[in-house]
N, C-alpha and C positions, 0 to 999 in steps of 0.2 A: 269329850264328844268328838266323833269322827266327822270331818267336813271335807268337802272337795272344792277345789279352786272354781270350778264351773258354777257351784252353788252360791258363790259369793260375788261373782262378776255381775254387776248391775244391782247389787243389793242396796235397798233403801237404808240410808243412814240418818240417825236422829241424835241430837246432842243431849246433854244431861237434863235439859228442860223439856225434852220431848219434841223439839222443833226439827223439822226436816232440814237436813244440811246438804244432801246430795246423794249421788249414787256411786258405788265403788266401780271404777273403771279399770283400775290396775292396782296391784300391790307389789311391793319391792322387798327384796332381801338385801341386807348389807353385809356381804361375806367377811369384810374386814373386821366387823364387830362380832357377828355370830352367824355361822354358816347356814343354819337352817331356820332362823327366826324371821317371820314376816315383820319387818321393821317399820314400814310406812304403807299407808293406804291412800291412793289417789281418789279424791271425791270430785266428780264432775257436777256442775250446777248450771247447765244451760249456757247462756251467753257470758256468764261471769267466769273470772279466772278460777281454775280448779284449786281446791284446798288439799292439804295433806294432814292426815291424822297419824300420830306416832303410835307405836305398839303399846305404850304405857297410858294412852288416852282412850283405850277401848274397854268398855264395861262388859259387853256381851256380844256374841255373834250367833247367828242361826241361819239356815238356808234362806237366802233372800232378804235378810235383815241384819243390821249392825247398829248397836247403841254405844254412844260415847260416854265417858265419865266427866267430860268438860263441856263448856259452852262453845258456841261457834267461834267466838272471839279468840279462844285459846289456840285455834288451829292456824297453821302457817299457810301462806300462799305457795303453790307448787312451783318449784324450780328444778329443771332436769339435773341429774347428778350421774356422772359416768361410773361412779363407784357402786351404784345400785344395780341389782339384777332384777329385771322386770319379769314377773312370773308369766304373764300372758304373752308378752312380746318375745322374751328370750327363752321360754320353756315350751309353752303349748304349741303343738304342731312342729316343734323342732326335732331334728334327728339327734340321737345320742348313741353312744356306744355302750352296749350291754357287755361289760368286760367278762362276766361269768359265762354268758351264752356265746360270746365272741361273735357278735353280729351287730348290725345297725338297726335300731328300732325308732319309732316315732312316739313322741309324748302326746297322749290323748287327754290326760288330766293330771292333777297333782293332789296327793292326799295330805290333809292337814289335821293336826291334833291340838286341842286346847290345853293351855297351861294357865292355871289361875294363881294369882299372887297379888297381895296388897289391893284387893278390890278391882283389879284389872284382869284382862284376858289376853294371853299371848297365843299366837298361832305359829306352829312350827311344822316345817315340811318333814314328812316321814318317808315318803316314797313317791315315785312317779308311776302313773298308770300307763302301761303300754299295751293294754289288752282291750277286749271288746267292751267291758263295763264303762270305761272312760269314754269310748267312742259313742256309746249309747247316751251317756249323760250329755255329751256335747250336742248330739243330734236332737234330743228331746227337751233341752233346757229352754224354759219359757213357753213350751208347748203344753206340757202336763206338769202336775205338781211334783215337788221333790220327793214326797212320800211314795208316789206311784213309780217314779224312776228308780228309787232305791229297791222297791220290791222286784222290779224287772231285773236289775243288775245282780241281785242275789242268785238268780238262776243261771247266770253266765259264768264261764270259766275266768278266774282271776289271773291277771298277769301283771306284775309290778316289779320295780327295781328299787331297792332301798336307796334313799338319797345319798348315803355315804358311798355308794358304789357307782354313782352317776358321773360320767365324764362328758362334759359338754363339748360339742364340736363347734368351734368358733372360727369363721373365716378370717377375722381380725384378731390374731393372737394377743396383740398388745392390750386390747380391752380386757380379755379374759385374764391376763396376768395382773392387771390392775385390780380385778375382782378376787385375786388370790385363789383361784380355783386351779389346782395343779393337775398334771397329767401323769402322776406317778403310776397309777394303775394301768395306763396305756403302756408304759414302759415294761410292766410286768407281763404283758401278753407276749406270746411267741411272735417273732418278727413275721413269720409266714401268716399267722392269724391276723395280725394287724394289717399286713399288706392286703389280704383278702377283704378285710373290712373297708379299707381305703378305696378299693376299686369300685365300691358301691356309692362313693361320695362324689360331690362336685369338685371341680378343680380348686376352687377357693378353699373348700373344707380340707382337701388333701394338703394344700400349702399350710393351712393353719396347724394341722397336726404335726407335720414335719418340723415346722418352725418351733414347736413347743417341746420337741424331744431333744435329749442330749445327743451329741454328735455320734457316739458309738451306736446307740439304738437306732437313730435315723439311718445310719449307714447300713445296718443289718436289714432294716425294712426296705430301703431302696433296692438292695440286692435281690429281694424277693418279688418286687413289683414288675409288672409288664414293662418292657424296655421303653415303649412309647410314653407311658405315664411317668417313668423315671426321668426321661429327657425333659418333659414338660415341667416337672417340679424343679429340677436343678436349674433350668434356664431362668426361672423366676426368683430363685433365691439370691440373697446378697452374695456377691462373689466370695467374700471372706468366709461366710457361713458354709457355702457350698464346698469350698476348698477344705475346710475343717472336716466336713462329712466325708469327702472323697479320701482324705488322708486315713480315715478309720476303716475304709474298705480294703479288701484284698486287692492287690494291684491289678489282677485280671478283671475283677468286677468294676474297678474304677476306670480301667481302659475301655470296657464295654460302654460305660456311661458317657465318657468323653468322646468316644467314637461316634456316638449318635448326635452330638452337638455340632453347631456350626464351628468351623475351624477357628474363627476369631474368639468365640466364647471358650472353646477348649483351651486355647493358648493362654487366655486370661486366667483361667482356673489353675492351669499348670504353673503359671507364674506365682500364684498365691500359695501353692503347696511347697513344703520343705524340699530342698534340693534332691536328697536321695530318693524320696518317694516319687517326686516328679520325674526323675531320670528313669526309674523302673517302669513307670507308666508310659513314658515316651517310647521306651524300647518295645513295649508290648504293642503300641499303636503302629509300629512299623510292619507288623505281621498282618497278613490277610486273616480276617476273622474266621474264615473257613478252613484254617490250617491248625496244626498242632500248636504252633507258636501263638496263634490267636486265641487258643483255648487255655493255655497253660497259666499257672500261678507261679510267680517268681519267688514267693516266700515258701521255703521248704527246709527241712532239716537234713543236713548232710554231714557225714563224719568219715574219718579214715577207716579202712577195713581192718587195720591192725589194732584199732582201739579195742579195749575190753568193755564188757558190758557195764562194769562199775564206773569206768572212766566216762562213758557216754552218759550215764544217768546223772553223774555229778555235773557234767558240763551242761546238760539240758536244764537242770535245776537253776542254773545261773543265767539262763537265757529267757528272753521274752517270747515264749513259744505259745502259739494259739492251740491250746489243748483240745478244743472242740474239733480241730481239723488234723490233729496229729494221729496218723494211722500207720504210716510207713516211713522208714528212715532210708535215705539214699547213701550209698557207699562210694568212696573214692579210692583209687589205687595210688601208688607213689607218684604218678604223673598227673594226678588230679583228674583222671578220666573216670567215667562212670563204670562201675564194676559190679553193681548189684543193689538189692534192696533187702531190708529186714523189717518185717511187720513188728509193730510195737508189742503185740501179745507174745511173740516169740522172744523178744528182748527181755521182757519182764520175767519169763520163766527160765531164762538161762542162768548159768553159774556166774558169780561175780567176775572171775578171771577169764571167762570164755571170750574169745575174740569175735568181732563182728563178722569176719570173713567166714566163720564156721556156722553162722546163723542165717546167711543169705538164702533167698529162695531161688528156685530154678523154674523155667529157663531165664536167662538174662534177656530182659525185654526193654526196649526203648524205641523212640521214634525221633527222626530229625525235625527241627522246628518247621521246615517247609512242607512236611508231609500233609496230605489231605486229611481232613477230619474223619473221613470214612475209614481210613486206615487205622486210626486210633479207635474208632467205634468197634471195628472188627477184632482188634486185639483184646479189648475189654470183654467182648462177648465170648471169644474163643477160650480165653484163659481165666475167665471169671475174676477179672482184676478189680482192685479197689483203688489202685493208683498206677500211673504210667509215667515214666521219666522222659523228659524231652531233652535232647542233646544238640550241641552245635556241631560244626564240621569237624572239630577236633575231638569229638566225643566227650566233651565236658558237659556235665548236667547244668541246664540253665532254667529249668522249671519242671513242674509236674502237672499232670492232668488227673483230677480225682473223679470218682464215679459220679458224684453229684454234678460235676461240670458236664459229664456226658448225658446224664438224665435230663438236665435243664436244656441242653442243646437239642436233644431229640424231641422234647416236649414242644419246642418252638417250631418244629418242622411240620 
């Protein structure tokens, strides 16, 4: 039989002898034991201490009524338990992330199904109602009969999320960890989608999500968030956790984050980061954000122009290269000066013994680190670039600006 949480809230409960025991005021899931089973029912009884009925003490349930298979004396007195998930308190009216729809929705009701075994009835959560039928049930509960409500809801568009796909948003992540509810499906979302979802949430909820993600995923999400929100989140994180996340970010993205923090906080986080990563970020922080140096990323692939295509591929296979950002390779001459670029697509189609110098594109384009960002924008627009090399006074390449850096910067203007 299909039941709804709203139909059981306030349900009159009777023991095995038919004596009135109390009314259902809450029911709990114990995720550590079974993720979707209603394990306990809280029964209020006026001025007396509430009782708790276990799932194996329930003989039958129906809208507005529950009957037990034991007498009142077999029931325990209620004692709060942090390991229990309260359906009404922790689910109803709470925001959850619909990972398939990639948006935040509100829980209006919870769908339950009966499982009969050994003369008792178990209730298990099947899905959460985030549509109009659940809202109508909440509005009319206790005003009209359950039968009338069900007839009304059948005419309304259904919208629900299977319980297995539900991700709870919990401002206090420690409690949710104790309940063993993971955020694996959040990590499966594209960082841009998750960032967009987080912008709809409260500050506490954003902190809860970031704290629950692994450092690599958190870094990707923070890089997509509005700079103001990113600053707020990082400021409230434990310094060690924040440093671990910044370490996973591209140096230019990490510098953007640290540049928005108070100097004392920024220095504390840099101190927590490994030496090489911290030095790269410190160097970027010396540049004006509105210059090519302030936009560039210091992590890029560069090789000698005399190298062959096969030599470059073998070398790259042995490196820790970010394949998602690998689009163009920077070339150096014998004096380690910038002398050209080779698109990866051209590299892959070349002959094994062909030298990189033969593959480079024209014209030879670069900008000094101190160049105004507008100069970089104009070059990207004029030559339809995907990447632009930044050089120092000695014409040595020190970083690159990619097209996504330009788009992000222009979107903020």
